[in-house]
N, C-alpha and C positions, 0 to 999 in steps of 0.2 A: 385830271389830277394836277394839283398845283405843285410847284417846285419845292417851296419851303413848307411842307406839311408839318403838322405838330410832331409826328414821329421822327422826321428827318431833322428838325430843329433840335429835338432832344438828343438825338444821336450825335449831332455836331458838338453839343455842349459836353456830353459824356466823353466823346472821343478826344476833344481838346484836353480835358482834365486827365484822361488816361495817358495820352502821349507825354504830357508834362510830368506825370507821375512816374512813368517808365524811365524818363531821363533822370529824375530825382533819385530813384532807387538804384539804377545802374551806375550813376555817377558817384553816389555815396559808397557803393560797393567797391568801386575802383579806388576811390579816394582813401578809404580806410584799410585796404588790403595791399595796395601796390607799394613798391619801394620808390624812394625818391629818385633813384637812378633810372628806373623805367619811365617815371613821370618826366624827367628832364630829357630823356632820349625822345620821347613822344613830342615834347615841346619843340625841340630842335628840328624834328622832322616836319612838324606843322609850319614852323617859321620858314623853313626852306621852301616848302610848297607854296607858301604865300607870295614868294618872290616872283613866281611865274604864272600865277592864277589869273584867269580872265573871266569875265561875266559868262562867256560862252562855255568855258570849261566847267564852271560851277553849275550852270544850267544843265548841261549834258549829264554831269555826275548826279545831280539831284533827280533828274528825270529817270536815269537808269536805275537808281536805287529805289525808286518809288512807283514807277509805271505799272509794276505788277499789281498794285492796288486796283487797277481797272478791271481785274478779273475777280468777279464776286467770289467770296469765301476763301478760295485758295490763295489769292494774291496778297492777303493780309499777312500770311506767315513769313515770306521772305522779307517783307518790309519791316516787320517787328524784330527780326534778327538784326537787320542793319540799324534799326532805331536803338536797340539795346547796345550795340557796339558804339553808336554815337554817344550814348550816355557814358560808356566806359571811357571814351576819349575825353569827354568833358571832365570826368573825375580825375583823370591823369593830369589834364591841364590845370585843373583847380589845385591839385597838389603841387605841381611845378611852379605855379604863380603865387601860391600861398593864399588862395581865395576859397572860401567855403563853397562847396558845390551848389548850395541853394542860391547864393548870390550870383554865381556864374549862370545858372539856369534862369534866374529872374531876369538878368540882363539879356540873355539870348531870347527869352520869350518876348521881350520888348523889341530888341534890335533886329531879330530875325523873324518877326511876326509874319511877314508875307509867306515865308517858306513853311513855317509851322502851320499857318492857316491852309496852305495848299495841301499839305499832308492830311490835315484834319478833314478837309472837304472830300478828298478822294477816298480816304479810309471810311468816312461816314457813309458815302455813297455805296461803297462796297458792303458794309454791314447792313445798311438799310435795304438794298436790293436783295441781299441774302435773306434777311428776315422776312421780306415780302414773299419771297419764293417758298420759304419754309412754313410760315405761319398764316399770313393774311391773303396772299394772292396779289396779283397786280405787278409782279416783278417785270414781266414782259412789257407791260405798258410803261412802267417807269424807265426801263432801259431804252425804249423807243422814243419816248417823248421828253424825258427830263434829265437822264444821266449825262447827255452831251453837254448840258449846262455846267454840271460839276466838273467835267473834263476840261472845258474851256476856262472856267474860273481857276482851276488847278494850274493849268499851263500859264495863264496870265500871272498868277501869283508867284509861280516859280521863276518866271522871267524877272519880275519886279524884285524878288528876293535875291536873285543872282546879281543884278545891277547894284542893289543896295549893299550886298556883301562886299563886292569889289570896291565900292566907294568907301566903305568902312575900313577895309584892309589898306587901301591906298591913302586914306586921309588921316 
């Protein structure tokens, strides 16, 4: 079994679009329903956190909120709750800074691409293994021979994303 099968590649594309879509919907929901006071309070809290953030703290936070994706089927749900909440924060920051959520998300998709790619890869592996277990068969073989590659790529991209994020915050 090859790593980048047709099914896994399709899952990667769909998952990337889905994750960006969730951010878009939840950010717009917060943007249009939140008060400016709540948005500014969130902005102040985020700006205060940025003063002490390190690449290590960002990596650990991102790992803790997404490692559940390594558990086929079940691990997707806690991550999606966190991802929706991330979209809500983006919407609040968009409101506080006077930037449309779509612009904020577009910038994040480019600037935070390694982090988004990491989540896309592990979420796709989750869904692909689950679908193999339910529909096609071969989930055990995938888990034993290919899934470790997704986990390694995910961890590498999370590290790159954390270092990049600290550089953007500091620069």
